[in-house]
C-alpha positions as CSV (number, residue, x, y, z in Angstrom):
1,X,118.0,100.4,38.3
2,X,121.4,100.3,36.7
3,X,124.4,100.3,39.1
4,X,128.1,99.8,38.9
5,X,129.3,96.2,39.0
6,X,132.7,94.7,39.8
7,X,135.1,94.9,36.9
8,X,136.2,91.5,35.7
9,X,139.9,91.8,35.1
10,X,141.5,89.7,32.5
11,X,138.4,88.2,31.0
12,X,138.1,87.8,27.3
13,X,136.4,90.7,25.5
14,X,136.3,92.5,22.2
15,X,139.5,94.4,21.4
16,X,140.7,96.5,18.5
17,X,143.9,98.0,17.4
18,X,144.2,101.7,17.3
19,X,143.6,101.6,13.5
20,X,140.4,99.7,14.0
21,X,141.5,96.2,13.2
22,X,139.6,93.5,15.2
23,X,141.9,91.8,17.7
24,X,139.4,89.5,19.5
25,X,141.8,86.6,19.2
26,X,145.5,86.3,19.6
27,X,148.0,83.7,18.2
28,X,148.8,81.1,20.9
29,X,152.4,81.0,22.0
30,X,152.7,77.3,21.1
31,X,151.6,78.0,17.6
32,X,148.5,75.9,18.0
33,X,145.8,78.2,16.7
34,X,144.4,81.2,18.5
35,X,142.8,82.1,21.9
36,X,140.6,85.0,23.1
37,X,142.5,88.2,23.8
38,X,142.6,89.3,27.4
39,X,143.3,92.5,29.3
40,X,146.9,91.4,29.7
41,X,147.2,91.2,25.9
42,X,145.6,94.6,25.5
43,X,148.1,96.2,27.8
44,X,151.0,94.6,26.0
45,X,149.7,95.5,22.5
46,X,148.0,98.8,23.2
47,X,144.5,97.6,22.2
48,X,141.3,99.5,22.5
49,X,138.3,98.0,24.3
50,X,134.8,97.9,22.7
51,X,131.9,100.0,24.1
52,X,130.2,96.8,25.3
53,X,133.4,95.9,27.2
54,X,133.3,99.3,29.0
55,X,129.6,98.9,29.8
56,X,130.2,95.6,31.6
57,X,131.0,97.7,34.6
58,X,127.2,98.3,34.8
59,X,124.7,95.9,36.1
60,X,122.2,94.8,33.3
61,X,119.0,93.9,35.1
62,X,117.2,92.8,31.9
63,X,120.0,90.4,31.0
64,X,120.2,89.1,34.5
65,X,116.5,88.4,34.6
66,X,116.7,86.6,31.2
67,X,119.6,84.4,32.4
68,X,117.7,83.5,35.5
69,X,114.7,82.6,33.4
70,X,116.8,80.4,31.2
71,X,118.3,78.6,34.2
72,X,114.8,78.0,35.7
73,X,113.6,76.6,32.3
74,X,116.6,74.3,32.1
75,X,116.0,72.8,35.6
76,X,112.2,72.5,35.0
77,X,112.5,70.8,31.7
78,X,115.6,68.6,32.1
79,X,115.0,64.9,32.9
80,X,116.1,63.8,36.3
81,X,118.1,60.6,36.7
82,X,116.6,57.9,38.9
83,X,117.7,58.3,42.5
84,X,119.5,61.6,41.7
85,X,119.5,64.0,44.7
86,X,118.1,67.5,44.0
87,X,121.4,69.2,44.7
88,X,123.2,66.8,42.3
89,X,120.5,67.3,39.7
90,X,120.8,71.1,39.8
91,X,124.6,70.9,39.7
92,X,124.6,68.6,36.7
93,X,122.0,70.6,34.7
94,X,123.4,74.1,35.4
95,X,127.1,73.7,36.0
96,X,128.2,70.4,34.4
97,X,126.0,70.1,31.3
98,X,125.1,73.9,31.3
99,X,121.8,73.2,29.5
100,X,120.7,76.8,30.0
101,X,123.5,77.8,27.6
102,X,121.7,76.0,24.7
103,X,118.9,78.5,24.5
104,X,121.3,81.4,25.0
105,X,123.3,80.2,22.1
106,X,120.2,79.8,19.9
107,X,119.2,83.3,20.8
108,X,122.7,84.6,19.9
109,X,122.7,82.7,16.6
110,X,119.3,84.0,15.6
111,X,120.4,87.6,16.5
112,X,123.5,87.3,14.4
113,X,121.5,85.9,11.5
114,X,119.0,88.7,11.7
115,X,121.8,91.3,11.8
116,X,123.6,89.8,8.8
117,X,120.4,89.6,6.8
118,X,119.5,93.2,7.6
119,X,122.9,94.3,6.3
120,X,122.3,92.3,3.1
121,X,118.8,93.7,2.4
122,X,120.1,97.2,3.0
123,X,122.7,96.6,0.3
124,X,120.0,95.5,-2.1
125,X,120.1,91.7,-1.7
126,X,117.1,89.5,-1.2
127,X,116.1,88.5,2.3
128,X,116.2,84.8,3.2
129,X,112.8,83.4,3.9
130,X,113.7,82.1,7.4
131,X,114.3,85.6,8.7
132,X,112.0,87.6,6.5
133,X,109.4,88.1,9.2
134,X,112.0,89.8,11.5
135,X,114.1,91.6,8.9
136,X,111.7,93.3,6.6
137,X,109.6,95.2,9.2
138,X,112.9,96.4,10.8
139,X,114.3,97.5,7.4
140,X,111.1,99.4,6.7
141,X,111.4,101.3,9.9
142,X,115.1,102.1,9.4
143,X,114.6,103.4,5.9
144,X,112.6,106.2,7.3
145,X,116.0,107.7,8.4
146,X,117.1,108.1,4.7
147,X,119.7,106.3,2.7
148,X,122.4,104.1,4.1
149,X,125.9,105.7,4.3
150,X,127.6,102.6,5.7
151,X,127.0,99.5,7.7
152,X,129.0,97.0,9.9
153,X,132.2,99.0,10.1
154,X,134.6,99.8,12.9
155,X,134.9,103.3,14.3
156,X,137.6,104.4,16.8
157,X,137.2,107.1,19.4
158,X,138.6,108.2,22.7
159,X,140.3,105.1,24.3
160,X,137.6,102.9,22.7
161,X,136.6,101.2,19.4
162,X,133.6,99.3,18.1
163,X,131.6,98.1,15.2
164,X,128.4,100.0,14.5
165,X,125.4,98.5,12.7
166,X,124.1,101.1,10.3
167,X,124.6,104.8,9.5
168,X,121.8,106.7,7.6
169,X,121.5,110.2,6.1
170,X,118.3,112.0,5.2
171,X,119.0,113.5,1.7
172,X,116.5,116.3,2.3
173,X,117.6,117.6,5.7
174,X,121.1,116.0,5.7
175,X,120.3,114.8,9.2
176,X,122.4,111.7,10.1
177,X,121.3,108.8,12.2
178,X,123.5,106.1,13.8
179,X,121.4,102.9,14.3
180,X,122.1,100.0,16.5
181,X,120.0,96.9,16.1
182,X,119.1,94.7,19.0
183,X,117.2,91.4,19.0
184,X,115.2,90.5,22.1
185,X,112.2,88.4,23.1
186,X,110.5,91.4,24.7
187,X,111.6,94.9,23.5
188,X,111.4,97.8,25.9
189,X,108.3,99.9,25.5
190,X,109.4,102.9,27.5
191,X,112.6,103.9,25.8
192,X,115.9,102.2,25.2
193,X,117.7,100.3,27.9
194,X,120.4,102.5,29.4
195,X,123.4,100.4,28.3
196,X,122.2,100.5,24.7
197,X,121.8,104.3,24.8
198,X,125.2,104.6,26.3
199,X,126.7,102.4,23.6
200,X,125.2,104.5,20.8
201,X,126.5,107.7,22.4
202,X,130.0,106.5,21.8
203,X,129.3,106.0,18.1
204,X,127.8,109.4,17.9
205,X,130.9,110.9,19.4
206,X,133.3,108.9,17.3
207,X,131.6,109.8,14.0
208,X,131.4,113.3,12.7
209,X,127.8,113.9,13.9
210,X,126.6,117.4,14.7
211,X,124.8,118.1,17.9
212,X,121.5,118.2,16.0
213,X,122.0,114.7,14.6
214,X,120.7,111.6,16.3
215,X,121.1,108.0,17.3
216,X,118.5,105.3,17.4
217,X,118.0,101.8,18.9
218,X,115.9,99.4,16.8
219,X,114.6,96.6,18.8
220,X,113.4,93.4,17.0
221,X,111.2,91.0,18.9
222,X,112.1,87.4,18.4
223,X,109.0,86.3,20.4
224,X,106.5,88.4,18.3
225,X,107.6,88.3,14.7
226,X,107.0,91.7,13.0
227,X,107.2,93.7,16.2
228,X,109.8,96.5,16.0
229,X,110.3,99.2,18.5
230,X,112.4,102.3,17.5
231,X,113.7,104.7,20.1
232,X,115.5,107.9,18.8
233,X,118.0,109.9,20.9
234,X,118.6,113.5,20.1
235,X,120.4,113.9,23.5
236,X,123.2,111.5,22.7
237,X,125.9,114.1,23.3
238,X,124.8,114.6,26.9
239,X,124.5,110.8,27.3
240,X,128.2,110.5,26.2
241,X,129.5,113.4,28.4
242,X,127.6,112.5,31.6
243,X,127.3,108.7,31.1
244,X,129.7,106.9,28.8
245,X,132.7,109.1,29.4
246,X,132.7,108.7,33.2
247,X,132.2,105.0,32.8
248,X,135.2,104.8,30.5
249,X,137.3,106.7,33.0
250,X,136.2,104.3,35.7
251,X,137.0,101.3,33.5
252,X,140.5,102.6,32.9
253,X,141.0,103.2,36.6
254,X,139.6,99.8,37.8
255,X,141.7,97.9,35.2
256,X,144.8,100.1,35.7
257,X,145.0,100.5,31.9
258,X,144.6,103.7,29.9
259,X,144.7,102.9,26.2
260,X,145.6,106.5,25.3
261,X,148.9,106.1,27.0
């Protein structure tokens, strides 16, 4: 079950200017490089949050379960120092060395590589051999939606902005499909996870899609190469109106920040 979670004020997030320019990092006041943008920066500069930032007000049970699994694996596989107390061992592995973050970073890196290579293949470039087993089955599924109209570009909407993955159009029916690609070890088999469907509803609203057009999640399994699960949403407008829009209002209220003002 997905429920509301505590809003984390001031934490780093993805931000955009009202013209769609990424503003994830801000110049440091001492001139020594950049730092992640915060809510305080957003209020000062009038920045727009990303859909994923808005959706952090929800609990994500699947992500939480995966993080717990990674922590358990880190503790079970890390070597224990001679004479080290159990509490000290767990503190060192999880909080000092943060060994569970290694697998998480590897998963993020692979997901980023797959995303980048999908975009390249859709533009007519060759697929690198190291991701071919993930990329090509996904591209084949996505090409059923028609020809690509655009990929990896920022769209701005009501008090929010984000970078969508791919936008397709069927040249026969003119039906348009906004696609969001997700990499995961175990794709959902009974429809998209709610937060992903909500994210896509924002893109559907921000783009000139008609009520009859659709959005789609494409899940790529990193555990079972070649496994791709596609879930199409024709009800994205209702999802936006009754799901994402109220969450956006709550985010603005909880953070005492309305980007439209």
